[in-house]
VEXDRENPA-774604 format. One record per residue (C-alpha): residue in three letters; chain; z, x, y. Coordinates in pm, 1 decimal, padded with zeros to 6 digits. Layout:
<nodes>
+-----+---+----------+----------+----------+
|   r | c |        z |        x |        y |
+-----+---+----------+----------+----------+
| ALA | A |        Z |        X |        Y |
...
+-----+---+----------+----------+----------+
</nodes>
This chain:
<nodes>
+-----+---+----------+----------+----------+
|   r | c |        z |        x |        y |
+-----+---+----------+----------+----------+
| MET | A | -07667.7 | -10145.1 | -04603.2 |
| LEU | A | -07549.3 | -10012.2 | -04267.2 |
| LEU | A | -07187.5 | -10018.7 | -04385.1 |
| SER | A | -07269.6 | -09820.6 | -04698.8 |
| ARG | A | -07443.7 | -09550.7 | -04492.0 |
| THR | A | -07157.3 | -09504.2 | -04242.0 |
| ALA | A | -06856.0 | -09539.5 | -04471.0 |
| PRO | A | -06859.8 | -09179.3 | -04606.3 |
| ALA | A | -06885.5 | -09035.6 | -04254.0 |
| LEU | A | -06603.2 | -09260.3 | -04132.3 |
| ALA | A | -06383.7 | -09157.4 | -04424.5 |
| LEU | A | -06444.1 | -08791.0 | -04339.3 |
| VAL | A | -06341.6 | -08846.9 | -03976.3 |
| ILE | A | -06023.0 | -09025.2 | -04084.4 |
| ALA | A | -05939.0 | -08748.8 | -04330.8 |
| CYS | A | -05983.5 | -08480.3 | -04066.3 |
| ALA | A | -05766.9 | -08668.5 | -03819.3 |
| ALA | A | -05492.2 | -08720.0 | -04075.3 |
| SER | A | -05466.1 | -08351.7 | -04174.5 |
| PRO | A | -05380.8 | -08063.2 | -03939.7 |
| SER | A | -05653.2 | -07824.0 | -03830.3 |
| ARG | A | -05669.6 | -07504.1 | -04025.8 |
| ALA | A | -05452.1 | -07232.0 | -03879.8 |
| ASP | A | -05340.0 | -06887.7 | -03981.9 |
| GLU | A | -04984.2 | -06762.7 | -03935.0 |
| ARG | A | -04957.1 | -06440.1 | -03739.0 |
| SER | A | -04676.4 | -06220.3 | -03611.4 |
| ALA | A | -04716.9 | -05963.8 | -03337.0 |
| ARG | A | -04449.6 | -05734.5 | -03195.7 |
| ARG | A | -04485.1 | -05456.7 | -02944.2 |
| LEU | A | -04273.3 | -05187.4 | -02785.2 |
| PHE | A | -04299.8 | -05067.5 | -02427.5 |
| VAL | A | -04140.1 | -04731.0 | -02359.5 |
| SER | A | -04098.4 | -04540.3 | -02034.6 |
| ASP | A | -04060.3 | -04163.9 | -02015.2 |
| HIS | A | -03750.2 | -04009.8 | -01861.1 |
| ALA | A | -03941.5 | -03762.1 | -01645.0 |
| ALA | A | -04307.0 | -03869.6 | -01636.7 |
| PRO | A | -04435.5 | -04176.3 | -01445.0 |
| VAL | A | -04585.5 | -04347.5 | -01747.7 |
| VAL | A | -04523.0 | -04644.0 | -01978.6 |
| SER | A | -04658.7 | -04649.3 | -02332.9 |
| ALA | A | -04732.0 | -04960.3 | -02535.6 |
| MET | A | -04725.1 | -04944.0 | -02914.9 |
| ASP | A | -04734.7 | -05167.4 | -03218.1 |
| ALA | A | -04375.5 | -05212.4 | -03332.3 |
| ALA | A | -04468.7 | -05231.6 | -03700.9 |
| THR | A | -04699.1 | -04930.3 | -03725.7 |
| GLY | A | -04613.3 | -04718.8 | -03421.5 |
| GLU | A | -04982.4 | -04720.2 | -03323.7 |
| LYS | A | -05029.8 | -04651.4 | -02954.0 |
| LEU | A | -05197.2 | -04945.6 | -02783.5 |
| GLY | A | -05210.9 | -04820.7 | -02427.0 |
| SER | A | -05068.3 | -04592.9 | -02162.1 |
| PHE | A | -05006.6 | -04699.4 | -01803.4 |
| ASP | A | -04964.6 | -04459.2 | -01511.7 |
| LEU | A | -04700.3 | -04545.5 | -01252.5 |
| LYS | A | -04572.9 | -04401.8 | -00922.1 |
| SER | A | -04243.6 | -04274.1 | -01068.6 |
| PRO | A | -04032.2 | -04301.0 | -01388.1 |
| ALA | A | -03933.9 | -04662.8 | -01442.8 |
| GLY | A | -03667.0 | -04894.9 | -01569.7 |
| LEU | A | -03821.2 | -05161.6 | -01794.4 |
| TYR | A | -03743.0 | -05532.6 | -01809.7 |
| THR | A | -03908.2 | -05816.0 | -02000.9 |
| SER | A | -03955.8 | -06162.8 | -01865.1 |
| ASP | A | -03781.0 | -06440.5 | -02054.4 |
| SER | A | -04117.8 | -06554.8 | -02190.0 |
| GLY | A | -04203.1 | -06208.4 | -02322.6 |
| ARG | A | -04544.9 | -06222.8 | -02158.9 |
| THR | A | -04469.9 | -05960.4 | -01894.4 |
| VAL | A | -04294.4 | -05624.9 | -01871.1 |
| PHE | A | -04179.2 | -05521.5 | -01525.1 |
| ALA | A | -04156.8 | -05150.2 | -01444.0 |
| VAL | A | -03900.3 | -05102.8 | -01166.5 |
| GLN | A | -03974.4 | -04771.1 | -00998.8 |
| ARG | A | -03673.0 | -04685.9 | -00787.8 |
| ASP | A | -03818.7 | -04363.2 | -00650.0 |
| GLY | A | -04173.8 | -04496.6 | -00628.5 |
| ASN | A | -04079.5 | -04791.4 | -00404.6 |
| VAL | A | -04271.5 | -05038.7 | -00619.5 |
| VAL | A | -04232.9 | -05281.4 | -00909.9 |
| SER | A | -04536.4 | -05293.9 | -01137.3 |
| ALA | A | -04618.2 | -05561.4 | -01395.1 |
| ILE | A | -04773.4 | -05512.8 | -01738.0 |
| SER | A | -04913.8 | -05799.3 | -01943.0 |
| THR | A | -04774.7 | -05757.1 | -02295.0 |
| GLY | A | -05081.3 | -05926.4 | -02439.6 |
| ILE | A | -04867.2 | -06159.9 | -02649.1 |
| SER | A | -04828.6 | -06525.2 | -02560.2 |
| VAL | A | -04653.9 | -06788.7 | -02772.2 |
| ASP | A | -04694.1 | -07151.6 | -02662.8 |
| ASP | A | -04440.5 | -07401.4 | -02796.8 |
| HIS | A | -04587.2 | -07720.5 | -02943.0 |
| GLY | A | -04263.3 | -07870.2 | -03066.6 |
| ASP | A | -04313.3 | -07850.1 | -03441.5 |
| HIS | A | -04490.3 | -07513.2 | -03420.3 |
| GLY | A | -04605.7 | -07244.7 | -03181.5 |
| ASP | A | -04950.3 | -07108.3 | -03110.2 |
| ILE | A | -04981.1 | -06733.7 | -03060.1 |
| GLU | A | -05248.8 | -06548.4 | -02866.7 |
| VAL | A | -05276.3 | -06172.0 | -02894.3 |
| GLU | A | -05486.5 | -05943.4 | -02677.9 |
| ALA | A | -05468.8 | -05589.7 | -02543.8 |
| PRO | A | -05179.9 | -05507.3 | -02307.3 |
| LYS | A | -05287.5 | -05425.2 | -01952.9 |
| LEU | A | -05149.1 | -05314.3 | -01619.5 |
| LEU | A | -05176.4 | -05604.7 | -01376.3 |
| ASP | A | -05289.4 | -05585.7 | -01017.0 |
| ALA | A | -04960.7 | -05740.9 | -00910.9 |
| ASP | A | -04742.1 | -05471.8 | -00751.7 |
| VAL | A | -04445.2 | -05579.4 | -00539.8 |
| THR | A | -04360.6 | -05301.7 | -00295.0 |
| GLY | A | -04047.3 | -05220.6 | -00097.8 |
| LYS | A | -03791.7 | -04948.5 | -00044.6 |
| LYS | A | -03580.4 | -04858.6 | -00349.2 |
| PRO | A | -03612.0 | -05150.2 | -00592.9 |
| VAL | A | -03319.2 | -05157.9 | -00833.7 |
| HIS | A | -03208.4 | -05498.9 | -00962.0 |
| PHE | A | -03443.6 | -05725.4 | -01156.7 |
| VAL | A | -03342.8 | -06080.3 | -01253.4 |
| ASP | A | -03557.4 | -06339.8 | -01430.7 |
| HIS | A | -03415.4 | -06691.8 | -01417.2 |
| HIS | A | -03641.0 | -06956.0 | -01574.3 |
| GLY | A | -03962.8 | -06779.9 | -01476.6 |
| GLU | A | -03863.3 | -06694.1 | -01120.7 |
| ILE | A | -03838.1 | -06317.5 | -01076.4 |
| ALA | A | -03595.3 | -06187.0 | -00812.4 |
| LEU | A | -03634.5 | -05820.7 | -00713.7 |
| PHE | A | -03381.5 | -05659.8 | -00482.3 |
| PHE | A | -03477.7 | -05362.6 | -00263.9 |
| ASP | A | -03160.1 | -05173.1 | -00174.3 |
| ASP | A | -03286.8 | -04966.7 |  00120.6 |
| GLU | A | -03409.9 | -05281.3 |  00295.3 |
| GLY | A | -03145.2 | -05531.7 |  00189.8 |
| ILE | A | -03429.4 | -05767.2 |  00100.0 |
| ALA | A | -03491.0 | -05980.3 | -00208.1 |
| ARG | A | -03850.1 | -06059.8 | -00297.5 |
| ILE | A | -03895.5 | -06355.1 | -00532.3 |
| VAL | A | -04214.4 | -06428.2 | -00723.2 |
| SER | A | -04298.2 | -06649.3 | -01019.7 |
| GLU | A | -04412.8 | -06492.4 | -01344.4 |
| LYS | A | -04708.5 | -06731.1 | -01347.2 |
| ALA | A | -04825.7 | -06597.2 | -01011.6 |
| VAL | A | -04791.7 | -06240.6 | -01137.7 |
| LEU | A | -04997.6 | -06314.3 | -01450.1 |
| ASP | A | -05257.6 | -06493.3 | -01236.9 |
| GLY | A | -05290.6 | -06182.9 | -01018.2 |
| ARG | A | -05155.1 | -06341.0 | -00699.8 |
| PRO | A | -04795.3 | -06218.9 | -00669.0 |
| SER | A | -04719.8 | -06357.9 | -00324.8 |
| ALA | A | -04344.5 | -06302.2 | -00288.8 |
| ARG | A | -04110.3 | -06490.6 | -00060.3 |
| GLU | A | -03857.5 | -06269.8 |  00113.7 |
| ILE | A | -03490.1 | -06326.7 |  00178.0 |
| ARG | A | -03315.2 | -06082.1 |  00408.6 |
| THR | A | -02947.9 | -05994.7 |  00406.0 |
| ALA | A | -02740.5 | -05856.2 |  00691.6 |
| SER | A | -02800.7 | -05491.5 |  00599.0 |
| PRO | A | -02930.0 | -05256.9 |  00326.9 |
| HIS | A | -02695.0 | -05244.2 |  00028.5 |
| HIS | A | -02685.8 | -05223.0 | -00351.7 |
| GLY | A | -02742.1 | -05592.7 | -00400.5 |
| VAL | A | -02886.2 | -05853.5 | -00630.2 |
| ALA | A | -03050.4 | -06193.2 | -00600.0 |
| ILE | A | -03079.7 | -06473.0 | -00855.5 |
| ALA | A | -03331.6 | -06754.2 | -00820.0 |
| PHE | A | -03136.5 | -07065.7 | -00915.3 |
| GLY | A | -03366.3 | -07367.5 | -00909.1 |
| SER | A | -03422.4 | -07464.4 | -00546.1 |
| HIS | A | -03139.2 | -07230.9 | -00441.7 |
| THR | A | -03085.1 | -06854.4 | -00442.6 |
| LEU | A | -02766.2 | -06665.8 | -00519.0 |
| MET | A | -02753.8 | -06364.1 | -00287.5 |
| THR | A | -02505.4 | -06079.9 | -00245.6 |
| GLU | A | -02304.0 | -06036.0 |  00072.1 |
| PRO | A | -02286.7 | -05666.9 |  00174.7 |
| HIS | A | -01958.9 | -05496.1 |  00252.9 |
| PRO | A | -01893.8 | -05569.8 |  00623.4 |
| GLU | A | -01795.4 | -05213.8 |  00720.2 |
| LYS | A | -01964.7 | -04984.8 |  00466.3 |
| PRO | A | -02261.7 | -05176.4 |  00326.7 |
| VAL | A | -02443.2 | -04870.9 |  00191.1 |
| GLU | A | -02140.5 | -04684.4 |  00054.3 |
| GLU | A | -01951.8 | -04979.6 | -00096.3 |
| LEU | A | -02050.9 | -05252.4 | -00341.1 |
| PRO | A | -02107.9 | -05611.7 | -00222.5 |
| VAL | A | -01809.6 | -05837.0 | -00155.3 |
| GLY | A | -01939.2 | -06172.0 | -00275.8 |
| ILE | A | -02215.8 | -06423.4 | -00336.7 |
| ASN | A | -02375.3 | -06665.7 | -00094.0 |
| VAL | A | -02562.7 | -06975.1 | -00207.8 |
| LEU | A | -02881.3 | -07023.2 | -00003.0 |
| ASP | A | -03095.2 | -07336.5 |  00004.4 |
| SER | A | -03476.1 | -07340.2 | -00001.5 |
| SER | A | -03489.2 | -07268.5 |  00371.5 |
| GLY | A | -03260.0 | -06967.2 |  00339.3 |
| ALA | A | -02960.7 | -07139.4 |  00501.0 |
| ARG | A | -02619.0 | -07077.6 |  00348.5 |
| VAL | A | -02460.8 | -07363.8 |  00154.6 |
| GLY | A | -02080.1 | -07364.2 |  00162.4 |
| ASP | A | -01854.2 | -07063.2 |  00196.9 |
| LEU | A | -01881.5 | -06711.9 |  00059.9 |
| HIS | A | -01778.1 | -06683.7 | -00306.1 |
| GLU | A | -01564.8 | -06371.5 | -00297.3 |
| CYS | A | -01642.2 | -06103.3 | -00554.4 |
| PRO | A | -01526.0 | -05754.7 | -00445.7 |
| ASP | A | -01703.4 | -05462.6 | -00617.0 |
| LEU | A | -01982.0 | -05692.6 | -00733.1 |
| HIS | A | -02204.8 | -05524.2 | -00989.8 |
| GLY | A | -02365.8 | -05667.8 | -01302.5 |
| GLU | A | -02503.8 | -06010.9 | -01390.3 |
| ALA | A | -02654.4 | -06194.3 | -01687.0 |
| THR | A | -02744.7 | -06542.6 | -01802.6 |
| SER | A | -02662.0 | -06702.1 | -02138.3 |
| GLY | A | -02758.5 | -07061.0 | -02204.6 |
| ASN | A | -02689.9 | -07260.6 | -01888.7 |
| ILE | A | -02434.7 | -07015.0 | -01748.5 |
| THR | A | -02488.5 | -06716.9 | -01519.3 |
| ALA | A | -02206.6 | -06462.2 | -01496.5 |
| ILE | A | -02157.0 | -06211.2 | -01214.7 |
| ALA | A | -01909.9 | -05924.8 | -01256.1 |
| CYS | A | -01640.8 | -05857.6 | -00994.1 |
| ALA | A | -01342.4 | -05623.4 | -00964.3 |
| LYS | A | -01091.7 | -05878.2 | -01099.2 |
| GLY | A | -01306.2 | -06109.4 | -01309.1 |
| LEU | A | -01636.0 | -06297.2 | -01318.5 |
| LEU | A | -01807.8 | -06555.4 | -01104.1 |
| ILE | A | -01944.6 | -06826.9 | -01334.1 |
| ALA | A | -02243.3 | -07019.7 | -01196.8 |
| LYS | A | -02380.5 | -07343.8 | -01341.3 |
| SER | A | -02636.7 | -07593.4 | -01219.9 |
| ASP | A | -02492.9 | -07900.3 | -01049.3 |
| LYS | A | -02643.0 | -08212.3 | -00894.2 |
| ASN | A | -02706.4 | -08077.6 | -00545.9 |
| SER | A | -02636.7 | -07703.7 | -00556.3 |
| PRO | A | -02503.3 | -07444.0 | -00801.0 |
| ARG | A | -02137.6 | -07474.0 | -00892.4 |
| ILE | A | -01955.8 | -07139.4 | -00890.7 |
| ASP | A | -01608.3 | -07082.4 | -01034.2 |
| PHE | A | -01399.1 | -06769.0 | -01077.1 |
| LEU | A | -01284.4 | -06650.6 | -01420.3 |
| ALA | A | -01009.5 | -06389.9 | -01381.6 |
| TYR | A | -00947.6 | -06103.8 | -01621.4 |
| PRO | A | -00628.8 | -06183.0 | -01816.9 |
| ASP | A | -00320.4 | -05961.2 | -01806.9 |
| SER | A | -00381.0 | -05882.0 | -02174.5 |
| LEU | A | -00678.6 | -05661.5 | -02082.5 |
| PRO | A | -00613.8 | -05300.4 | -01984.7 |
| GLU | A | -00698.8 | -05167.3 | -01641.0 |
| GLY | A | -01074.3 | -05180.5 | -01591.2 |
| LYS | A | -01369.7 | -05403.7 | -01517.0 |
| SER | A | -01723.2 | -05485.0 | -01632.5 |
| THR | A | -02015.9 | -05349.3 | -01434.7 |
| THR | A | -02297.3 | -05429.4 | -01679.4 |
| LEU | A | -02345.3 | -05760.1 | -01861.5 |
| ALA | A | -02581.1 | -05882.8 | -02134.1 |
| GLY | A | -02621.3 | -06252.0 | -02211.1 |
| GLY | A | -02615.1 | -06380.0 | -02568.6 |
| ARG | A | -02916.9 | -06557.1 | -02714.4 |
| GLY | A | -02862.0 | -06843.5 | -02957.5 |
| LEU | A | -02487.4 | -06820.7 | -02896.5 |
| GLN | A | -02349.9 | -06860.3 | -02545.9 |
| TYR | A | -02147.5 | -06550.0 | -02463.8 |
| PHE | A | -02160.5 | -06230.2 | -02259.4 |
| LEU | A | -02116.7 | -05870.0 | -02365.5 |
| GLY | A | -01992.0 | -05629.4 | -02101.5 |
| ASN | A | -01871.2 | -05274.2 | -02068.0 |
| PHE | A | -01498.7 | -05232.5 | -01999.9 |
| GLY | A | -01397.2 | -04877.5 | -01929.7 |
| PRO | A | -01582.1 | -04584.5 | -02088.1 |
| SER | A | -01481.7 | -04650.6 | -02450.2 |
| ALA | A | -01472.8 | -05026.8 | -02494.4 |
| VAL | A | -01679.4 | -05341.3 | -02462.2 |
| VAL | A | -01562.9 | -05694.4 | -02399.2 |
| LEU | A | -01690.8 | -06022.6 | -02544.0 |
| ILE | A | -01672.7 | -06306.5 | -02292.8 |
| ASP | A | -01692.7 | -06678.2 | -02368.7 |
| PRO | A | -01630.3 | -06864.2 | -02040.9 |
| GLU | A | -01585.1 | -07194.1 | -02228.2 |
| ALA | A | -01312.1 | -07065.6 | -02460.3 |
| GLU | A | -00938.9 | -07075.3 | -02395.1 |
| ASP | A | -00919.3 | -06707.4 | -02487.0 |
| ALA | A | -01226.5 | -06605.0 | -02286.6 |
| PHE | A | -01203.4 | -06225.3 | -02323.9 |
| ARG | A | -01192.0 | -06017.5 | -02643.9 |
| LEU | A | -01178.1 | -05639.7 | -02610.3 |
| ILE | A | -01342.1 | -05415.7 | -02873.0 |
| GLU | A | -01235.8 | -05052.5 | -02868.8 |
| LEU | A | -01510.1 | -04801.8 | -02954.5 |
| PRO | A | -01468.6 | -04473.2 | -03146.0 |
| ALA | A | -01639.7 | -04278.4 | -02866.3 |
| ARG | A | -01768.6 | -04333.8 | -02514.3 |
| ARG | A | -02031.3 | -04603.6 | -02479.8 |
| VAL | A | -02392.7 | -04510.3 | -02399.4 |
| HIS | A | -02583.6 | -04840.1 | -02421.2 |
| PHE | A | -02559.4 | -05188.8 | -02570.9 |
| ALA | A | -02786.6 | -05485.1 | -02645.7 |
| VAL | A | -02764.2 | -05833.3 | -02796.4 |
| ASP | A | -02969.3 | -05954.1 | -03093.9 |
| PRO | A | -03196.0 | -06248.1 | -02997.4 |
| VAL | A | -03292.9 | -06317.3 | -03361.3 |
| ARG | A | -02950.7 | -06287.2 | -03529.2 |
| PRO | A | -02720.1 | -06436.9 | -03262.0 |
| LYS | A | -02407.8 | -06332.0 | -03451.1 |
| PHE | A | -02471.5 | -05964.5 | -03378.4 |
| ALA | A | -02490.7 | -05720.4 | -03090.6 |
| TYR | A | -02529.1 | -05341.9 | -03095.6 |
| VAL | A | -02356.7 | -05054.9 | -02917.3 |
| PHE | A | -02463.2 | -04689.9 | -02917.0 |
| THR | A | -02191.2 | -04431.3 | -02857.5 |
| GLU | A | -02205.8 | -04067.5 | -02750.2 |
| ASP | A | -02126.2 | -03939.8 | -03101.0 |
| GLY | A | -02478.5 | -04045.8 | -03203.5 |
| ARG | A | -02379.2 | -04362.7 | -03387.3 |
| LEU | A | -02511.6 | -04716.7 | -03362.4 |
| HIS | A | -02252.3 | -04990.6 | -03413.3 |
| GLN | A | -02314.7 | -05347.4 | -03525.3 |
| VAL | A | -02076.5 | -05584.3 | -03346.2 |
| ASP | A | -01989.0 | -05914.8 | -03511.2 |
| VAL | A | -01969.4 | -06143.5 | -03209.9 |
| LEU | A | -01788.8 | -06422.9 | -03395.7 |
| ALA | A | -01522.3 | -06197.0 | -03544.5 |
| GLY | A | -01496.9 | -05975.6 | -03237.7 |
| THR | A | -01508.7 | -05657.5 | -03446.7 |
| ILE | A | -01736.3 | -05366.9 | -03533.9 |
| ALA | A | -01891.1 | -05469.7 | -03865.3 |
| GLN | A | -02090.1 | -05154.7 | -03950.3 |
| SER | A | -02171.5 | -04814.0 | -03803.4 |
| LEU | A | -02468.6 | -04584.6 | -03861.4 |
| SER | A | -02514.8 | -04217.3 | -03768.7 |
| LEU | A | -02852.4 | -04194.4 | -03600.4 |
| THR | A | -02886.3 | -03899.3 | -03359.1 |
| GLU | A | -02727.5 | -03577.5 | -03247.0 |
| PRO | A | -02437.4 | -03634.3 | -03003.2 |
| TYR | A | -02531.4 | -03733.5 | -02646.1 |
| SER | A | -02239.6 | -03653.5 | -02417.5 |
| MET | A | -02163.3 | -03893.5 | -02134.1 |
| ASP | A | -02056.4 | -03597.9 | -01920.6 |
| GLY | A | -02311.5 | -03515.8 | -01654.4 |
| HIS | A | -02525.6 | -03736.3 | -01431.2 |
| TRP | A | -02542.7 | -04110.4 | -01503.0 |
| SER | A | -02924.6 | -04094.2 | -01526.8 |
| ASP | A | -02949.2 | -03805.6 | -01774.2 |
| PRO | A | -03173.7 | -03880.0 | -02075.8 |
| ARG | A | -02972.1 | -04072.7 | -02333.8 |
| PRO | A | -03063.2 | -04328.4 | -02603.6 |
| ARG | A | -03146.3 | -04689.1 | -02525.7 |
| ILE | A | -03159.1 | -04989.8 | -02762.1 |
| ALA | A | -03411.5 | -05271.5 | -02804.0 |
| VAL | A | -03420.7 | -05543.0 | -03069.8 |
| GLY | A | -03746.2 | -05694.6 | -03192.4 |
| GLY | A | -03792.7 | -05916.5 | -03495.2 |
| ASP | A | -03620.2 | -05762.6 | -03796.5 |
| SER | A | -03581.2 | -05416.5 | -03640.9 |
| ILE | A | -03352.3 | -05235.0 | -03401.1 |
| PHE | A | -03520.2 | -04958.3 | -03200.7 |
| VAL | A | -03323.6 | -04667.5 | -03053.1 |
| THR | A | -03484.7 | -04401.5 | -02834.1 |
| ASP | A | -03391.3 | -04038.4 | -02893.2 |
| PRO | A | -03529.0 | -03868.2 | -02580.7 |
| LEU | A | -03430.8 | -03511.8 | -02668.9 |
| LYS | A | -03607.2 | -03541.2 | -03005.8 |
| SER | A | -03918.1 | -03728.0 | -02876.9 |
| THR | A | -03848.3 | -04000.5 | -03132.7 |
| ILE | A | -03777.8 | -04370.8 | -03166.3 |
| HIS | A | -03548.3 | -04446.2 | -03460.1 |
| VAL | A | -03610.7 | -04777.8 | -03637.6 |
| VAL | A | -03318.1 | -04950.2 | -03809.6 |
| ASP | A | -03363.3 | -05242.3 | -04047.8 |
| ALA | A | -03153.1 | -05522.3 | -03900.5 |
| ALA | A | -03083.0 | -05689.0 | -04235.4 |
| SER | A | -02953.9 | -05384.1 | -04422.2 |
| PHE | A | -02844.0 | -05192.2 | -04112.7 |
| ALA | A | -03000.4 | -04878.4 | -04258.5 |
| LYS | A | -03246.4 | -04641.3 | -04096.6 |
| ALA | A | -03599.3 | -04741.6 | -04194.6 |
| ARG | A | -03828.4 | -04489.0 | -04027.3 |
| ASP | A | -03902.3 | -04283.3 | -03716.3 |
| ILE | A | -04177.3 | -04321.1 | -03458.7 |
| PRO | A | -04279.4 | -03992.9 | -03291.3 |
| VAL | A | -04343.6 | -04024.3 | -02917.6 |
| ASP | A | -04472.6 | -03776.2 | -02660.5 |
| GLY | A | -04231.8 | -03658.9 | -02393.1 |
| LYS | A | -03883.0 | -03804.3 | -02357.9 |
| PRO | A | -03882.1 | -04173.1 | -02457.8 |
| PHE | A | -03609.4 | -04338.9 | -02253.7 |
| ASN | A | -03606.0 | -04704.2 | -02152.0 |
| ILE | A | -03746.0 | -04937.5 | -02416.7 |
| VAL | A | -03813.7 | -05310.6 | -02450.6 |
| ALA | A | -03946.9 | -05513.1 | -02743.1 |
| VAL | A | -04157.8 | -05829.0 | -02719.5 |
| GLY | A | -04342.9 | -06055.9 | -02958.4 |
| GLY | A | -04315.2 | -06347.4 | -03191.9 |
| SER | A | -04488.4 | -06553.7 | -03456.4 |
| GLY | A | -04720.0 | -06849.3 | -03439.8 |
| GLU | A | -05043.0 | -07007.0 | -03551.5 |
| THR | A | -05391.0 | -06892.9 | -03458.1 |
| HIS | A | -05670.5 | -07149.2 | -03469.6 |
+-----+---+----------+----------+----------+
</nodes>
């Protein structure tokens, strides 16, 4: 009698355990846009253009996303502070699926202050911020920032300079300032520092150092005559030099973007070309000539085969990374001349989901391009002069 009473309940428990809990699929994508002149960042829904929030800063900002997409960092060069904004989107990986949580974006009480912050580098959740007018790197974990306790550890260099730091596991890669003109000239190399701040090995020479990126397990740092290539090793990072080949014209890269899904780097090379770099390939460098001077470029994290370059004639170009060619071009804006100051308002690119977003600061507009058809899909009107832009988001289950 007891067995007959409990058997239906037991069967229900077994059935529930054998089948997954009910979950709904959800996608959420957001844009964060800074204004060229005003100290403000706007958050908006990438699909609808609906404004989700506006965050006041100390000065106009450069925007950077963390690798996780949970945080946007607003680097305020003239405001002497780096602010952090929670994107409100979190995707947790569970192996066979991901869980997504979506809430309102918010400005975090997690400022990191210092004189003239410029370079931002996220390496596996460790954020390295370099403050040029102090010659100091401040390193903080994204987790600490999101928890509201951004206690940064400081690493000092010999003098103020236009430097960069990269948190590399238990080590830090740190620029060495020019010995005679540290403020006027670019750094001359990279030092590897251990957890105590002591230098490991000799200086890795890299005259005119400017530009870095990570793709896969490789970090590349641009120099006058080639790239430093850093990889994790047993005891400390291994750094090798990859020289520019004689087949390239006179020039160098000063800005790098790291491929996602495919391991490669995209860099500028002179005013009217970009270069594809695969450090593992025998022919490591492939130059792509552009029809006009380059304004901005970005890689596609969803479609690894493609990257995008915007040129001063107002066109967006789709670069086929595998073929090393421009696959398609699209007229998008009025011309934006590269003559004038380097920081004048010009378009910037972000890629999110199935869309490519291009700011048009002089028209107070964000142009949206369908990534599949490479055709203009719509416009998003924006107050002021939309300048720097980043896209975050993803898909997952909600329970």
